[in-house]
C-alpha positions in Angstrom: 111.2 77.4 107.4 113.2 80.6 106.4 112.5 82.3 103.2 115.0 83.7 100.9 114.8 86.3 98.2 116.7 85.8 94.9 117.5 89.1 93.4 118.7 88.7 89.8 121.1 91.2 88.4 122.3 91.5 84.8 121.3 89.4 81.9 119.8 90.5 78.6 116.7 90.1 76.5 116.9 87.1 74.2 117.7 88.1 70.7 115.1 85.9 68.9 111.7 84.4 69.8 113.4 80.9 69.7 116.1 82.0 72.2 113.4 83.4 74.4 111.4 80.1 74.3 114.5 78.1 75.1 115.3 80.4 78.0 111.7 80.1 79.3 111.9 76.3 79.1 115.1 76.4 81.2 113.4 78.6 83.8 110.3 76.5 83.9 112.3 73.3 84.4 114.5 75.0 87.1 111.3 76.3 89.0 109.5 73.0 88.7 112.6 71.2 90.0 112.4 73.3 93.1 108.9 72.0 93.9 107.4 73.2 97.1 110.4 75.4 97.9 109.1 78.0 95.6 107.1 80.6 97.6 106.9 83.0 94.7 108.3 82.5 91.2 108.6 86.3 91.1 109.0 88.3 87.9 111.4 90.1 85.7 111.4 93.8 86.3 111.7 96.8 84.1 114.1 99.7 84.0 114.9 100.9 87.5 115.7 104.1 89.1 118.0 104.6 92.2 116.9 107.0 95.0 119.5 108.4 97.4 120.0 111.6 99.5 121.4 113.2 96.4 118.3 112.6 94.4 117.1 110.1 91.7 119.3 108.5 89.2 117.8 106.9 86.1 120.4 104.2 85.5 119.4 101.7 88.2 122.9 101.8 89.7 126.0 99.9 88.6 124.3 96.4 88.7 120.6 97.0 88.1 118.0 94.5 89.3 116.5 92.4 86.6 114.1 90.3 88.6 113.4 88.3 91.7 112.1 85.1 93.2 111.2 84.0 96.8 112.1 80.4 98.0 112.1 78.7 101.3 115.0 76.5 102.4 116.5 75.1 105.6 119.4 77.5 105.7 121.5 79.9 103.4 123.6 77.0 102.2 120.5 75.2 100.8 119.3 78.4 99.2 122.6 79.0 97.6 122.6 75.5 96.2 119.2 76.3 94.5 120.6 79.5 93.2 123.6 78.0 91.7 121.4 75.7 89.5 119.4 78.6 88.2 119.7 79.3 84.5 120.2 83.0 85.3 123.8 82.3 86.3 124.6 81.7 82.7 124.4 85.4 81.9 124.1 87.3 85.3 124.3 87.0 89.0 121.9 86.2 91.8 122.0 87.9 95.2 120.6 85.7 97.9 119.4 87.1 101.2 117.3 85.7 104.0 114.0 87.5 104.6 113.7 88.5 108.2 110.5 88.0 110.1 109.1 91.1 111.7 
């Protein structure tokens, strides 16, 4: 079954511990709802840097990565359906791409 990476962009740190707990509860419920489709729940990521032929930029680009997950699905449409139900879409975007076998 194909694997897909969900690259999370945007979002912000919760303003209070209570907001953080509520967000974590939404994420946990979403991940648990995906069941065996979750290959790796992934992680949030820290501040990023962008490397190009011109050098290294400290800003992470115009839409910096904020985290990732890996899921398996029958096809891209099934993966997109999973992504649309993710709590991250309430405050950011999710880039979905099939992971190619090598």
